[in-house]
LUMFITI-479565 format. One line per field, with one value per residue (C-alpha): residue number from 1; residue in three letters; x, y, z. Coordinates in pm, 1 decimal. Example, Ala and Ser with C-alpha at 12.3 -4.5 7.8 and 13.67 -1.06 7.14 Angstrom:
BEGIN
seq = (1, 2);
type = (ALA, SER);
X = (1230.0, 1367.0);
Y = (-450.0, -106.0);
Z = (780.0, 714.0);
//
This chain:
BEGIN
seq = (1, 2, 3, 4, 5, 6, 7, 8, 9, 10, 11, 12, 13, 14, 15, 16, 17, 18, 19, 20, 21, 22, 23, 24, 25, 26, 27, 28, 29, 30, 31, 32, 33, 34, 35, 36, 37, 38, 39, 40, 41, 42, 43, 44, 45, 46, 47, 48, 49, 50, 51, 52, 53, 54, 55, 56, 57, 58, 59, 60, 61, 62, 63, 64, 65, 66, 67, 68, 69, 70, 71, 72, 73, 74, 75, 76, 77, 78, 79, 80, 81, 82, 83, 84, 85, 86, 87, 88, 89, 90, 91, 92, 93, 94, 95, 96, 97, 98, 99, 100, 101, 102, 103, 104, 105, 106, 107, 108, 109, 110, 111, 112, 113, 114, 115, 116, 117, 118, 119, 120, 121, 122, 123, 124, 125, 126, 127, 128, 129, 130, 131, 132, 133, 134, 135, 136, 137, 138, 139, 140, 141, 142, 143, 144, 145, 146, 147, 148, 149, 150, 151, 152, 153, 154, 155, 156, 157, 158, 159, 160, 161, 162, 163, 164, 165, 166, 167, 168, 169, 170, 171, 172, 173, 174, 175, 176, 177, 178, 179, 180, 181, 182, 183, 184, 185, 186, 187, 188, 189, 190, 191, 192, 193, 194, 195, 196, 197, 198, 199, 200, 201, 202, 203, 204, 205, 206, 207, 208, 209, 210, 211, 212, 213, 214, 215, 216, 217, 218, 219, 220, 221, 222, 223, 224, 225, 226, 227, 228, 229, 230, 231, 232, 233, 234, 235, 236, 237, 238, 239, 240, 241, 242, 243, 244, 245, 246, 247, 248, 249, 250, 251, 252, 253, 254, 255, 256, 257, 258, 259, 260, 261, 262, 263, 264, 265, 266, 267, 268, 269, 270, 271, 272, 273, 274, 275, 276, 277, 278, 279, 280, 281, 282, 283, 284, 285, 286, 287, 288, 289, 290, 291, 292, 293, 294, 295, 296, 297, 298);
type = (MET, SER, VAL, PRO, ILE, LEU, LEU, ALA, CYS, PHE, VAL, ARG, PRO, GLU, LYS, LEU, ALA, GLN, VAL, ILE, LYS, PRO, LEU, ILE, GLY, VAL, LYS, ASN, PRO, ILE, TYR, ALA, VAL, ILE, ASP, ALA, PRO, ARG, ASP, HIS, ARG, GLU, SER, LEU, ARG, ILE, ALA, GLU, VAL, ARG, LYS, VAL, LEU, SER, ASP, SER, ASP, LEU, VAL, VAL, ARG, ASP, ILE, LEU, THR, PHE, PRO, LYS, ASN, GLN, GLY, THR, ASN, SER, VAL, ALA, MET, GLY, VAL, ASP, TRP, ILE, LEU, GLN, ASP, PHE, GLU, SER, VAL, ILE, VAL, ILE, GLU, GLU, ASP, ILE, LEU, VAL, SER, THR, GLN, PHE, ILE, GLU, PHE, ALA, GLU, VAL, MET, LEU, GLU, LYS, TYR, SER, THR, ASP, TYR, ARG, VAL, GLY, SER, ILE, THR, SER, MET, ASN, LEU, VAL, PRO, LYS, ASP, GLN, MET, THR, ALA, PRO, GLU, PHE, THR, TYR, ARG, PHE, SER, CYS, TYR, PHE, TYR, ALA, TRP, GLY, TRP, ALA, THR, TRP, LYS, ASP, ARG, TRP, SER, GLN, MET, ILE, PRO, LEU, ASP, GLU, TRP, ASN, ILE, ASP, SER, LEU, ARG, THR, PRO, ILE, THR, ALA, ARG, ASN, ARG, LEU, ALA, GLN, GLU, ARG, TRP, LYS, SER, GLY, MET, ARG, GLU, VAL, HIS, SER, GLY, ARG, SER, PRO, GLY, LEU, TRP, ASP, TYR, ARG, TRP, ILE, TYR, THR, TYR, TRP, VAL, LYS, LYS, TRP, LEU, THR, VAL, VAL, PRO, ASN, THR, ASN, LEU, ALA, ILE, ASN, ILE, GLY, PHE, ASP, ASN, GLU, ALA, THR, HIS, THR, ARG, GLN, LYS, PRO, SER, TRP, ALA, PRO, LYS, GLU, ILE, GLU, CYS, LEU, PRO, GLU, ALA, LEU, ILE, PRO, THR, ASN, ILE, VAL, LYS, GLN, ASP, LEU, LYS, ALA, ASP, LYS, TRP, SER, ALA, ARG, PHE, VAL, HIS, ASN, THR, PHE, TRP, LEU, THR, LEU, LEU, LYS, THR, LYS, LEU, LYS, LYS, LEU, VAL, LEU, LYS, TRP, VAL, ASN);
X = (2110.7, 1940.2, 1562.6, 1436.6, 1248.5, 942.9, 854.6, 485.9, 441.0, 167.6, 125.2, 311.9, 661.8, 718.6, 638.9, 845.3, 1148.3, 1132.8, 1070.7, 1370.3, 1627.3, 1682.2, 1697.4, 1990.9, 2289.4, 2103.5, 2236.4, 1893.3, 1801.6, 1530.4, 1244.9, 947.5, 591.6, 418.5, 46.1, -91.4, -265.7, -639.4, -616.4, -373.8, -299.5, -198.3, 21.4, 215.2, 247.3, 371.2, 631.3, 748.5, 761.8, 983.6, 1208.7, 1244.5, 1359.4, 1595.3, 1750.5, 1815.2, 2115.0, 1881.6, 1962.5, 1631.4, 1690.8, 1360.1, 1018.4, 684.5, 425.2, 76.6, -111.9, -411.7, -478.9, -497.5, -597.7, -445.8, -423.9, -99.7, 63.4, -45.9, 55.9, 395.8, 434.4, 340.7, 608.9, 887.2, 803.6, 844.3, 1219.3, 1260.7, 1150.7, 1047.7, 984.2, 970.4, 694.8, 707.5, 447.9, 541.2, 398.1, 540.6, 865.0, 1047.2, 1356.6, 1647.5, 1611.4, 1286.6, 1473.7, 1713.1, 1428.5, 1225.1, 1519.9, 1582.3, 1213.8, 1183.1, 1470.7, 1352.8, 995.3, 1059.7, 926.8, 683.3, 351.4, 169.5, 322.7, 199.4, 392.7, 603.4, 497.6, 693.7, 442.6, 347.4, 17.2, -32.5, 84.4, 335.7, 93.9, -153.5, 91.0, 112.1, 494.0, 647.5, 991.3, 1020.2, 1124.4, 807.1, 469.5, 209.7, -120.1, -411.8, -433.0, -238.5, -87.0, 16.2, 209.8, 554.1, 550.0, 719.9, 618.1, 729.3, 657.3, 512.8, 263.4, 168.0, 107.1, -162.9, -385.3, -734.6, -909.1, -1237.4, -1435.0, -1331.2, -1446.8, -1716.6, -1757.6, -2057.2, -1863.6, -1543.6, -1445.9, -1299.4, -1033.3, -1148.1, -1092.7, -1326.8, -1589.3, -1874.0, -2164.7, -2121.6, -1746.6, -1804.7, -2065.8, -1819.4, -1529.8, -1746.8, -1930.2, -1591.5, -1510.8, -1846.1, -1769.3, -1451.4, -1612.9, -1901.7, -1669.1, -1797.3, -1453.7, -1215.9, -906.3, -903.2, -635.9, -568.6, -914.5, -819.9, -506.2, -693.9, -950.9, -664.9, -500.0, -802.9, -879.8, -518.2, -514.2, -191.0, -29.1, 172.7, 507.8, 470.8, 766.0, 697.6, 873.8, 749.8, 970.5, 769.3, 532.0, 266.8, 341.4, 54.9, -248.2, -370.2, -602.7, -397.7, -436.9, -618.7, -810.0, -721.4, -694.3, -708.1, -443.3, -604.6, -531.1, -367.7, -124.1, 240.3, 400.3, 766.1, 1002.5, 1161.1, 1479.0, 1496.4, 1689.0, 2052.3, 1989.8, 1693.2, 1484.2, 1273.9, 960.7, 949.5, 568.7, 394.4, 57.9, -173.2, -121.6, -485.0, -435.9, -272.1, -521.0, -816.3, -679.3, -635.0, -987.6, -1127.5, -919.2, -765.8, -1027.7, -1324.5, -1474.0, -1537.2, -1900.9, -2012.0, -1850.0, -2016.1, -2352.3, -2336.1, -2247.0, -2533.7, -2784.2, -2665.8, -2723.4, -3070.5, -3162.0, -3036.5, -3229.4, -3545.0, -3503.5, -3448.5);
Y = (888.2, 591.0, 570.4, 316.8, 8.8, -105.2, -474.3, -525.6, -882.3, -1106.1, -1482.6, -1566.9, -1689.3, -1878.2, -1567.8, -1346.3, -1572.8, -1508.6, -1135.5, -1068.2, -1248.2, -954.3, -713.3, -883.2, -653.8, -336.7, -22.9, 89.4, 52.3, -212.0, -221.4, -453.7, -431.9, -755.6, -760.1, -949.0, -1288.2, -1343.9, -1713.0, -1992.3, -2085.7, -1728.5, -1723.4, -2019.9, -1860.0, -1532.5, -1726.1, -1868.2, -1515.4, -1403.5, -1706.5, -1626.0, -1275.2, -1385.1, -1673.5, -1469.3, -1249.3, -950.4, -690.7, -570.7, -273.4, -283.1, -449.7, -286.5, -519.0, -476.8, -620.9, -699.2, -745.5, -424.7, -571.5, -398.4, -82.4, -229.9, -117.0, 244.6, 232.1, 102.1, 394.1, 634.6, 471.5, 499.6, 856.8, 971.9, 956.6, 969.0, 1198.7, 919.8, 544.5, 249.2, 0.2, -366.4, -617.3, -978.6, -1107.7, -839.6, -945.7, -633.1, -583.7, -402.0, -167.3, -49.9, 55.2, 259.8, 397.7, 494.8, 678.5, 875.2, 967.0, 1056.7, 1298.7, 1436.9, 1508.2, 1579.6, 1935.7, 1879.5, 1857.1, 1735.3, 1393.1, 1178.3, 852.8, 619.7, 265.3, -41.9, -218.0, -142.2, -301.5, -134.8, -271.4, -53.7, 10.7, 160.2, 424.4, 772.9, 783.3, 440.4, 567.7, 746.5, 555.0, 644.7, 816.2, 959.2, 807.6, 936.5, 595.6, 479.1, 129.8, -37.5, -334.4, -192.0, 184.7, 486.5, 826.4, 1126.6, 1228.7, 1562.5, 1387.5, 1113.0, 1372.2, 1526.5, 1217.5, 1362.9, 1246.1, 1061.5, 1328.1, 1580.2, 1371.3, 1494.0, 1201.8, 1343.7, 1651.0, 1462.8, 1525.8, 1201.9, 1200.6, 1215.2, 839.5, 768.4, 1032.0, 846.6, 801.6, 426.9, 457.6, 730.5, 513.6, 223.3, 425.1, 626.1, 319.8, 180.6, 509.6, 507.2, 157.2, 298.3, 623.0, 441.1, 206.6, -105.6, -157.8, 31.9, -161.2, -35.2, 229.8, 263.1, 414.9, 684.9, 749.1, 747.1, 994.2, 1224.6, 1169.1, 1280.9, 1578.9, 1695.7, 1598.3, 1407.2, 1178.0, 856.0, 797.3, 465.2, 293.6, 199.5, -131.4, -362.5, -379.1, -611.7, -905.9, -1014.4, -1373.2, -1387.7, -1499.8, -1792.1, -1879.8, -1681.0, -1357.4, -1075.8, -947.2, -1098.6, -1478.7, -1540.1, -1388.5, -1127.5, -1148.4, -804.1, -886.9, -881.1, -1224.5, -1122.4, -853.3, -647.4, -440.9, -64.3, 82.8, 162.2, 535.5, 691.9, 887.4, 1129.7, 1304.4, 1676.4, 1690.2, 1608.2, 1512.8, 1213.6, 965.7, 951.6, 673.2, 444.0, 532.1, 468.1, 117.3, 76.1, 202.8, -56.3, -363.2, -314.8, -115.0, -243.9, 105.9, 121.7, 230.8, -65.8, -317.9, -154.0, -137.6, -510.6, -589.8, -374.8, -532.3, -882.1, -808.4, -672.6, -983.0, -1218.6, -1021.4, -1038.6, -1414.8, -1493.6);
Z = (694.9, 528.1, 539.6, 798.8, 684.8, 880.7, 852.4, 932.2, 1062.7, 1198.3, 1142.7, 822.6, 911.2, 584.0, 377.7, 607.1, 562.3, 186.3, 226.7, 451.8, 233.3, -8.6, 287.4, 458.6, 422.2, 321.6, 489.1, 609.1, 977.9, 1009.3, 1258.7, 1293.8, 1417.8, 1519.7, 1593.9, 1895.4, 1855.9, 1877.3, 1969.1, 2056.8, 1695.5, 1619.2, 1931.5, 1793.6, 1450.6, 1600.2, 1797.0, 1462.7, 1315.9, 1605.3, 1549.6, 1178.1, 1269.4, 1548.0, 1351.2, 1035.7, 959.8, 943.6, 1208.9, 1356.9, 1584.3, 1770.0, 1761.1, 1841.5, 1996.8, 2143.0, 2441.3, 2218.4, 1849.0, 1643.5, 1306.7, 1005.4, 1217.1, 1349.8, 1023.4, 1072.9, 1439.8, 1333.9, 1093.9, 1376.1, 1593.1, 1334.0, 1238.7, 1596.9, 1533.4, 1153.6, 870.2, 632.3, 625.1, 385.8, 475.0, 375.5, 490.5, 561.2, 231.4, -1.4, -167.1, -281.7, -490.4, -328.0, -624.4, -468.3, -153.8, -369.9, -584.3, -277.4, -123.0, -443.6, -475.0, -106.3, -151.9, -487.0, -374.8, -7.4, -37.3, -324.1, -143.9, -451.5, -379.5, -89.4, -122.6, -335.4, -421.8, -533.5, -753.1, -1112.0, -1209.6, -1548.8, -1888.0, -2072.7, -2360.0, -2111.8, -1984.6, -2131.3, -2125.7, -2052.8, -2155.8, -1819.8, -1507.1, -1318.6, -1340.6, -1101.7, -990.2, -783.7, -615.5, -310.3, -321.1, 4.9, -135.9, -55.8, -9.3, 144.1, 274.8, 477.8, 834.9, 725.5, 493.2, 738.5, 1010.3, 790.4, 816.4, 860.6, 1183.6, 1137.4, 1323.4, 1056.8, 761.9, 524.8, 288.4, 103.0, -8.5, -96.8, -458.2, -589.7, -865.5, -1225.5, -1272.4, -979.9, -1048.3, -1215.9, -977.4, -929.8, -868.6, -610.9, -443.9, -420.3, -277.1, -41.2, 90.3, 199.5, 368.1, 547.0, 681.1, 837.1, 953.1, 1121.0, 1308.3, 1131.3, 968.6, 1197.5, 1086.7, 729.2, 789.5, 416.7, 362.0, 613.0, 410.5, 77.8, 214.6, 315.7, -22.8, -217.3, 2.9, -36.0, -406.0, -354.9, -610.1, -577.1, -749.0, -935.5, -1106.1, -1468.6, -1402.5, -1130.5, -819.0, -592.0, -588.4, -341.2, -232.8, 16.1, -181.9, 29.1, 317.3, 570.0, 373.7, 556.0, 252.5, -87.1, -87.4, -462.4, -686.6, -914.0, -1286.1, -1275.8, -993.3, -1112.8, -1152.4, -1144.6, -1026.0, -1302.2, -1315.1, -1330.0, -1622.7, -1546.1, -1573.9, -1396.9, -1647.5, -1441.3, -1553.8, -1482.9, -1490.6, -1162.9, -1306.4, -1288.7, -1571.4, -1674.5, -1927.1, -1670.6, -1396.0, -1625.8, -1680.8, -1304.2, -1238.1, -1476.2, -1399.9, -1053.0, -864.1, -1067.5, -1083.2, -1457.6, -1480.1, -1691.1, -1453.3, -1153.5, -1331.0, -1413.4, -1050.1, -922.2, -1161.5, -1067.4, -697.6, -772.4, -976.6, -703.4, -442.6, -657.1, -724.5, -358.0);
//
């Protein structure tokens, strides 16, 4: 049976209309989760989102809704909902335009690594230049980082999400590319925000904490299979397009060239640590010194 696709929606009907176009006609069963509005404007936008879905040729089997706004937790709750009945899921948010090749790639990888518990998920987006990969001749590589811009996972991995009351952030051993003291401080401060309840909606930090405790890896295609079209004022987190964000969707090679070594691509992840996650020690040190100077001046 084809892997179900979960569309995570909120208040971006124009973006959603673009995202669903490539999905029309795919064999996968499609479901949607739509978060609740926080005000009248959002109510109107959500009504537009529903109209985009109902007016399209996309067959949506069911829609999960909520009586009150869940923030980004609605994505995680949608995954919970789908995995009640399925063994795996592909998750696409309303501003992530994916290639249909990603759907095919995700299904192949979900099958290939279904019982390999070193792997936690599959992602659609490649952020790393070819010359910064250890073996770009392969179709994919492995990363210690989780990327939520078009992704897939299994029920038996998702069910291992570690509850907040079992967290021990101080003793967490971060991956080698996030192990310098300043990088650890940055990642763990985000986790403490979630653990304390100050940022309860950041579900991906809960997943990343689980990832690093379990020492899981992500399957990352060496060609880019998705783009984020949501960098604007309606974005939840990132409103300006980062320099490292992919600008176009690429094509997979005709023949899949698998790697037989399930191991973190350190070269690629070091590039990601420096340019994507901004956890290169010198970058963090400059940021810390700048904050101290501004605090002293003011």
